[in-house]
C-alpha positions as CSV (number, residue, x, y, z in Angstrom):
1,X,-0.1,0.0,0.0
2,X,1.2,3.6,-0.8
3,X,2.5,6.1,1.9
4,X,-0.2,8.3,0.4
5,X,-2.8,6.1,2.0
6,X,-0.9,5.8,5.0
7,X,-1.1,9.5,5.3
8,X,-4.9,9.4,5.8
9,X,-4.7,7.0,8.7
10,X,-4.2,9.3,11.5
11,X,-7.7,10.8,10.4
12,X,-9.2,7.3,10.1
13,X,-7.8,6.6,13.8
14,X,-9.5,9.7,14.8
15,X,-12.8,8.8,13.1
16,X,-13.2,5.4,14.5
17,X,-11.9,6.3,17.9
18,X,-13.5,9.7,18.5
19,X,-17.1,11.1,19.0
20,X,-17.8,10.7,15.3
21,X,-17.7,6.7,15.6
22,X,-21.0,6.8,17.2
23,X,-22.8,8.0,13.9
24,X,-20.8,5.3,12.1
25,X,-22.1,2.5,14.3
26,X,-25.6,4.1,14.5
27,X,-25.9,4.0,10.7
28,X,-24.6,0.3,10.5
29,X,-27.2,-0.8,13.1
30,X,-30.1,1.3,11.7
31,X,-31.2,-1.1,8.7
32,X,-31.8,-3.8,11.2
33,X,-34.1,-1.3,13.2
34,X,-31.6,-1.2,16.0
35,X,-30.4,1.7,18.0
36,X,-26.9,2.4,19.5
37,X,-27.4,3.2,23.3
38,X,-23.7,3.5,24.4
39,X,-20.2,2.4,22.9
40,X,-16.7,2.2,24.0
41,X,-13.5,1.6,22.1
42,X,-12.1,-2.0,23.0
43,X,-9.2,-2.3,20.6
44,X,-7.5,-0.5,17.9
45,X,-5.6,-2.3,15.2
46,X,-3.4,-0.3,12.7
47,X,-1.6,-2.0,10.0
48,X,0.4,0.8,8.4
49,X,-0.7,1.2,4.6
50,X,-3.5,-1.2,5.1
51,X,-6.2,0.6,6.9
52,X,-7.5,0.8,10.6
53,X,-9.9,-1.6,12.1
54,X,-11.4,-0.9,15.7
55,X,-13.4,-3.2,18.1
56,X,-16.2,-1.8,20.3
57,X,-18.3,-2.8,23.2
58,X,-21.7,-1.4,22.4
59,X,-25.2,-1.6,24.2
60,X,-27.8,-1.9,21.5
61,X,-31.5,-1.5,21.6
62,X,-33.6,-4.1,19.7
63,X,-36.9,-3.2,18.0
64,X,-38.7,-5.4,20.6
65,X,-37.4,-3.0,23.4
66,X,-34.9,-5.4,24.6
67,X,-31.1,-4.5,25.0
68,X,-27.8,-6.3,24.5
69,X,-24.3,-5.9,24.8
70,X,-22.5,-6.6,21.5
71,X,-19.1,-6.6,20.2
72,X,-18.8,-4.4,16.8
73,X,-16.0,-4.0,14.5
74,X,-15.3,-1.1,12.0
75,X,-12.6,-1.2,9.4
76,X,-11.4,1.2,6.6
77,X,-9.3,-1.9,5.2
78,X,-10.1,-2.9,1.6
79,X,-12.0,-6.3,1.9
80,X,-11.7,-9.1,-0.5
81,X,-15.4,-9.9,0.2
82,X,-17.4,-6.6,0.6
83,X,-20.6,-8.8,0.0
84,X,-20.1,-10.9,2.9
85,X,-23.3,-11.7,5.0
86,X,-23.6,-9.5,8.1
87,X,-21.4,-6.6,6.6
88,X,-22.7,-3.0,6.5
89,X,-21.2,-0.5,4.3
90,X,-21.2,3.0,5.9
91,X,-20.5,5.7,3.1
92,X,-18.8,8.9,4.5
93,X,-21.1,11.9,5.1
94,X,-20.9,14.6,2.7
95,X,-18.8,12.3,0.4
96,X,-15.6,13.1,2.4
97,X,-13.7,10.5,4.3
98,X,-13.0,6.8,4.0
99,X,-15.7,3.9,3.4
100,X,-16.2,2.0,6.6
101,X,-17.4,-1.6,6.8
102,X,-19.0,-2.6,10.1
103,X,-20.1,-6.1,11.5
104,X,-21.0,-7.7,14.7
105,X,-18.6,-10.1,16.2
106,X,-18.1,-13.2,15.1
107,X,-19.2,-12.4,11.6
108,X,-15.9,-11.2,10.4
109,X,-15.8,-10.9,6.5
110,X,-12.3,-12.3,6.0
111,X,-12.3,-14.9,8.7
112,X,-15.3,-17.3,7.9
113,X,-14.2,-19.8,10.4
114,X,-14.3,-17.3,13.3
115,X,-18.0,-18.0,14.3
116,X,-17.2,-21.8,14.6
117,X,-14.0,-21.1,16.5
118,X,-15.5,-19.0,19.2
119,X,-19.0,-20.8,19.4
120,X,-18.4,-23.8,21.6
121,X,-21.3,-25.9,20.3
122,X,-20.1,-25.4,16.7
123,X,-16.3,-26.1,17.7
124,X,-17.4,-29.2,19.6
125,X,-19.4,-30.4,16.7
126,X,-16.5,-29.9,14.3
127,X,-13.9,-31.5,16.6
128,X,-16.2,-34.3,17.6
129,X,-15.5,-33.6,21.4
130,X,-17.3,-31.4,23.9
131,X,-14.8,-28.5,24.2
132,X,-14.6,-25.0,25.7
133,X,-13.5,-22.1,23.6
134,X,-11.4,-18.9,25.0
135,X,-10.6,-16.2,22.8
136,X,-6.9,-15.3,23.3
137,X,-6.4,-12.8,20.5
138,X,-8.3,-11.2,17.9
139,X,-7.1,-8.9,14.9
140,X,-10.1,-8.0,12.8
141,X,-9.9,-9.1,9.2
142,X,-6.5,-10.7,9.7
143,X,-6.4,-13.6,12.4
144,X,-7.7,-14.9,15.7
145,X,-6.4,-17.4,18.2
146,X,-8.8,-19.4,20.6
147,X,-7.8,-21.7,23.3
148,X,-9.5,-25.0,23.1
149,X,-10.0,-26.9,26.4
150,X,-11.0,-30.7,26.2
151,X,-12.9,-32.5,28.9
152,X,-9.7,-34.2,30.3
153,X,-8.4,-30.4,30.6
154,X,-5.8,-30.9,27.8
155,X,-5.5,-27.9,25.7
156,X,-4.9,-27.0,21.8
157,X,-5.0,-23.7,19.9
158,X,-7.3,-23.0,17.0
159,X,-5.9,-20.4,14.7
160,X,-8.3,-18.6,12.5
161,X,-6.7,-17.3,9.3
162,X,-8.0,-16.1,5.9
163,X,-8.8,-19.2,4.0
164,X,-6.3,-18.2,1.3
165,X,-3.4,-18.4,3.9
166,X,-4.4,-21.7,5.6
167,X,-2.4,-24.2,3.3
168,X,0.7,-22.0,3.4
169,X,0.6,-21.7,7.2
170,X,0.0,-25.4,7.9
171,X,3.0,-26.0,5.6
172,X,5.3,-24.0,7.6
173,X,4.5,-25.8,10.7
174,X,5.0,-29.4,9.0
175,X,8.3,-28.2,7.3
176,X,9.5,-27.2,10.8
177,X,8.4,-30.4,12.5
178,X,9.9,-32.4,9.7
179,X,13.2,-30.5,10.3
180,X,13.1,-31.4,13.9
181,X,12.3,-27.8,14.9
182,X,10.1,-27.9,18.2
183,X,7.1,-25.9,16.6
184,X,3.3,-26.9,17.5
185,X,1.9,-30.1,15.6
186,X,-0.9,-29.2,13.0
187,X,-3.6,-31.4,14.4
188,X,-6.1,-30.3,11.6
189,X,-6.4,-27.7,8.9
190,X,-9.8,-26.8,7.3
191,X,-10.4,-25.2,4.0
192,X,-12.4,-22.3,5.6
193,X,-9.3,-21.1,7.7
194,X,-9.3,-23.0,10.9
195,X,-6.0,-24.6,11.9
196,X,-5.8,-26.7,15.2
197,X,-2.4,-26.7,16.6
198,X,-1.0,-28.5,19.5
199,X,-0.1,-26.5,22.6
200,X,3.7,-25.7,22.8
201,X,5.6,-27.0,25.6
202,X,7.4,-24.9,28.0
203,X,7.0,-21.2,29.6
204,X,7.8,-18.0,27.6
205,X,11.4,-16.6,27.5
206,X,10.1,-13.5,29.2
207,X,10.3,-15.5,32.5
208,X,13.9,-16.0,32.4
209,X,14.5,-12.3,31.6
210,X,12.2,-11.1,34.4
211,X,14.2,-13.2,37.0
212,X,17.5,-12.0,35.4
213,X,20.6,-14.1,34.4
214,X,24.3,-13.8,35.1
215,X,26.6,-13.6,31.9
216,X,27.3,-17.1,31.6
217,X,23.7,-18.2,31.9
218,X,22.7,-15.4,29.4
219,X,25.4,-16.5,27.0
220,X,24.1,-20.3,27.1
221,X,20.6,-19.1,26.6
222,X,21.5,-17.0,23.6
223,X,23.6,-19.9,22.1
224,X,20.4,-22.0,22.4
225,X,18.4,-19.3,20.8
226,X,20.8,-18.9,17.8
227,X,21.2,-22.6,17.6
228,X,17.4,-22.7,17.1
229,X,17.7,-20.3,14.1
230,X,20.5,-22.3,12.7
231,X,18.1,-25.3,12.8
232,X,15.5,-23.6,10.5
233,X,15.1,-25.8,7.3
234,X,16.8,-24.8,4.1
235,X,13.4,-25.4,2.4
236,X,12.3,-22.2,4.2
237,X,14.2,-20.4,1.5
238,X,11.6,-21.6,-1.2
239,X,8.8,-19.9,0.6
240,X,7.5,-16.5,0.1
241,X,9.7,-13.6,1.6
242,X,8.1,-11.2,4.1
243,X,9.3,-7.7,4.7
244,X,11.4,-7.4,7.9
245,X,10.0,-4.9,10.4
246,X,12.8,-2.4,9.5
247,X,11.9,-2.5,5.9
248,X,8.8,-0.7,6.7
249,X,10.1,2.1,9.2
250,X,8.5,4.7,7.3
251,X,5.0,3.1,7.7
252,X,5.6,2.5,11.5
253,X,6.7,6.2,11.8
254,X,3.1,7.1,10.5
255,X,1.6,4.6,13.1
256,X,3.7,6.0,16.1
257,X,2.4,9.6,15.0
258,X,-1.3,8.3,15.2
259,X,-0.5,7.8,19.0
260,X,1.9,10.4,19.6
261,X,1.0,13.2,16.9
262,X,3.2,15.7,18.8
263,X,6.2,13.6,18.0
264,X,5.6,13.1,14.5
265,X,9.0,14.8,13.5
266,X,10.8,12.4,15.8
267,X,9.3,9.3,14.5
268,X,9.9,10.3,10.9
269,X,13.6,11.1,11.8
270,X,14.2,7.7,13.1
271,X,12.6,6.1,10.1
272,X,14.8,8.1,7.8
273,X,17.9,7.3,9.9
274,X,17.1,3.5,10.0
275,X,16.7,3.5,6.1
276,X,19.9,5.5,5.6
277,X,21.9,3.1,7.8
278,X,20.3,0.1,6.6
279,X,21.3,1.1,3.0
280,X,25.0,1.9,4.1
281,X,25.5,-1.4,6.1
282,X,26.0,-5.1,5.4
283,X,22.8,-7.2,6.0
284,X,24.6,-10.5,5.5
285,X,23.5,-13.4,3.3
286,X,19.8,-14.7,2.9
287,X,19.1,-17.5,5.2
288,X,16.0,-19.1,6.5
289,X,14.4,-16.8,9.1
290,X,11.5,-16.7,11.7
291,X,10.4,-13.2,10.9
292,X,9.0,-12.5,14.3
293,X,11.5,-14.0,16.6
294,X,11.1,-12.5,20.2
295,X,10.6,-13.5,23.8
296,X,6.8,-14.2,23.5
297,X,7.2,-16.6,20.8
298,X,9.9,-18.8,22.3
299,X,9.0,-21.3,25.1
300,X,11.8,-22.6,27.4
301,X,12.1,-25.5,29.7
302,X,15.0,-24.3,31.9
303,X,17.6,-23.0,29.7
304,X,16.7,-25.2,26.8
305,X,14.3,-23.9,24.0
306,X,11.3,-26.1,24.1
307,X,8.9,-24.6,21.4
308,X,8.9,-22.0,18.7
309,X,5.7,-20.2,18.2
310,X,4.0,-18.2,15.6
311,X,5.7,-19.1,12.4
312,X,3.7,-17.3,10.0
313,X,6.6,-15.1,8.6
314,X,9.0,-18.2,8.2
315,X,10.8,-17.8,5.0
316,X,13.9,-16.2,3.4
317,X,15.5,-13.1,5.1
318,X,18.5,-11.8,7.0
319,X,19.8,-13.3,10.6
320,X,20.4,-9.6,11.5
321,X,16.6,-9.1,11.3
322,X,15.7,-12.0,13.6
323,X,18.3,-10.9,16.1
324,X,17.3,-7.2,15.9
325,X,13.7,-8.2,16.4
326,X,14.7,-10.1,19.6
327,X,16.8,-7.5,21.0
328,X,14.5,-4.5,20.0
329,X,11.5,-6.3,22.0
330,X,13.7,-7.1,24.9
331,X,14.9,-3.5,25.0
332,X,11.2,-2.2,25.8
333,X,10.2,-4.6,28.2
334,X,11.3,-2.7,31.1
335,X,9.3,0.3,29.7
336,X,6.3,-1.9,29.5
337,X,6.4,-3.2,33.0
338,X,9.2,-1.8,35.0
339,X,8.6,-3.7,38.1
340,X,8.8,-7.0,36.5
341,X,12.2,-6.7,34.7
342,X,14.6,-5.1,37.1
343,X,17.5,-7.3,35.9
344,X,17.1,-6.7,32.0
345,X,20.0,-4.5,31.2
346,X,22.9,-6.7,31.7
347,X,21.2,-9.6,29.7
348,X,20.6,-7.1,27.0
349,X,24.1,-5.9,27.0
350,X,25.5,-9.5,26.8
351,X,23.1,-10.7,24.0
352,X,23.9,-7.5,21.9
353,X,27.6,-8.2,22.2
354,X,27.1,-11.8,21.2
355,X,25.0,-10.6,18.2
356,X,27.5,-8.3,17.0
357,X,29.9,-11.4,16.6
358,X,27.4,-12.8,14.1
359,X,26.2,-9.7,12.1
360,X,27.4,-6.1,11.2
361,X,26.9,-4.1,14.3
362,X,25.7,-0.9,12.5
363,X,23.1,-3.1,10.6
364,X,22.0,-4.7,13.9
365,X,21.5,-1.4,15.7
366,X,19.6,0.3,12.8
367,X,17.4,-2.6,12.5
368,X,16.7,-2.8,16.4
369,X,15.7,1.0,16.0
370,X,13.2,-0.1,13.3
371,X,11.8,-2.8,15.4
372,X,11.3,-0.7,18.4
373,X,9.9,2.0,16.2
374,X,7.3,-0.6,15.0
375,X,6.3,-1.1,18.7
376,X,5.6,2.5,19.4
377,X,1.9,2.5,18.5
378,X,1.5,-0.8,20.3
379,X,1.9,0.9,23.6
380,X,-1.7,2.5,23.4
381,X,-3.9,0.8,25.7
382,X,-7.6,0.8,25.4
383,X,-8.4,-0.3,29.1
384,X,-8.0,3.2,30.3
385,X,-4.5,2.4,31.9
386,X,-1.6,4.9,31.4
387,X,0.4,4.3,28.3
388,X,1.9,7.5,27.0
389,X,5.1,7.2,29.0
390,X,5.5,3.7,27.8
391,X,5.1,5.0,24.1
392,X,7.2,7.9,24.5
393,X,9.8,5.5,26.1
394,X,9.8,3.2,23.2
395,X,10.3,6.0,20.9
396,X,13.2,7.2,23.0
397,X,14.7,3.8,22.9
398,X,14.4,3.7,19.1
399,X,16.3,6.9,19.1
400,X,18.9,5.6,21.3
401,X,19.5,2.3,19.0
402,X,19.7,4.7,16.0
403,X,22.3,7.0,18.0
404,X,24.4,4.0,18.7
405,X,24.3,2.6,15.0
406,X,25.4,6.2,13.9
407,X,28.2,6.5,16.4
408,X,29.7,3.2,15.2
409,X,29.5,4.1,11.5
410,X,31.1,7.4,12.2
411,X,34.0,5.6,14.0
412,X,34.2,3.4,11.0
413,X,34.4,6.4,8.6
414,X,37.3,7.8,10.7
415,X,39.6,4.8,10.5
C-alpha cells in the first residue's frame, strides 16, 4: 500500500476512535431497526498502509425493546469480500472520508471460520468432542487465536486465518516439524481457515528475562536461541519472503504518529535514519528466518528452547533481522513493566555483544531502532490504563539504538 494512503490513517484512527464513531455505528445498526445506546473503544488495530480496524463494546436496543451488549467491529481496510453476510457499508457523510465496513462479532468478512472457533457448540461439533473455547487474540480481518480446552483439561489452539493463507501456514508448521524444529503440531487444517495446533511445551522466555541471568547463563541461553535459528530448514528459502520490520520503518513512523502526534517529526527522523543506515551497512546473506523472533514466541524448559511459536513469517531473510527483532523487543520490556524486569539491562548488553559477533553491528542497531519504532503504536492501551510514558519511552529507545548505530558508523568512517 502507498505512503499516500498511510497519510490518511491518523484521520481514520481519529474517526473510528473519536465522537464521530457513534454515527458510523448507529448508521450500521439502523437497517436492522436497532439503536446504539452506548459504546466504547475496546481495541485499535492499525496496519500501516492497510487501513485501521477498531473493536467496540456497544449496548444496542432492539426493535422489541430489549437491550444487548454486542461486540462491533469497523474497518477502513479494503475487503476481499465486501458482500459478505452480516456486513454493513457506511459511506462517508458529505462524500468526504473513508468507506467504513461494520460487522457484529463473530461475522468477520475475511475470517469465515471465526464463528465456528468462538462458538463452543459449533467447535465441539467440528472437533467431535465437547470443548470450551476461550478467545486469546483477535485482529479483525487478519487472524484470531482461540484456546480450546478438552474434557480431560488438555488444550490446543485454534488459529483462524484467511482461507487463502491456511495451506501455507500449515505447510510452515509441517516443514519445521519435519526438520526437527520444536514447533506446535498441526492437528487439523480446514479449508475455511481454521487450523488446530498442539499446545507448545514450556514457558515464555520472558520469565527468564524477568528473573535475570548472570553473564554465563545469558550466554548459554543466547547460544540456544541462535542454535534454534541455525536449525531452521533450508526448504524455508523456497517460501515467499516477508518484509522485515525495519523495511517498513516509514509506515511505522506514521503509526507512531497516530498515537503520539506531537512527536511526528521524531518518528519520521528515526525512520529516515534507519533507512539510511540499512542502505549503508551489510545485512549479511539470505538465510531461513523466523520473521517475528522475540521472547513471547519462544518457550523454554529451563535454559533449553522447548517450542517455537507464531511461524507465519517463516521464509527467506537476514539473520540480522531475527536478532534485531529479539533485541528490540527485549529493550522495551522494562518500559512496558518496569517492576517485572529489574535485571534486564545486563542480559540485553550480553546478547547485543554476542549478536555483534554474528552480524554487522551497524546493521544490527539500525534494525533494532526500526523494530522498536514498530512497537510505539502498540503501547496505546484501550483499558484506560496509562500508556503515554510507555509509548514515549519506546520512541526514545528507538532513537537510542539509532544513535548507537550512527556512532559506530562514524567511527568506521574515521579509520
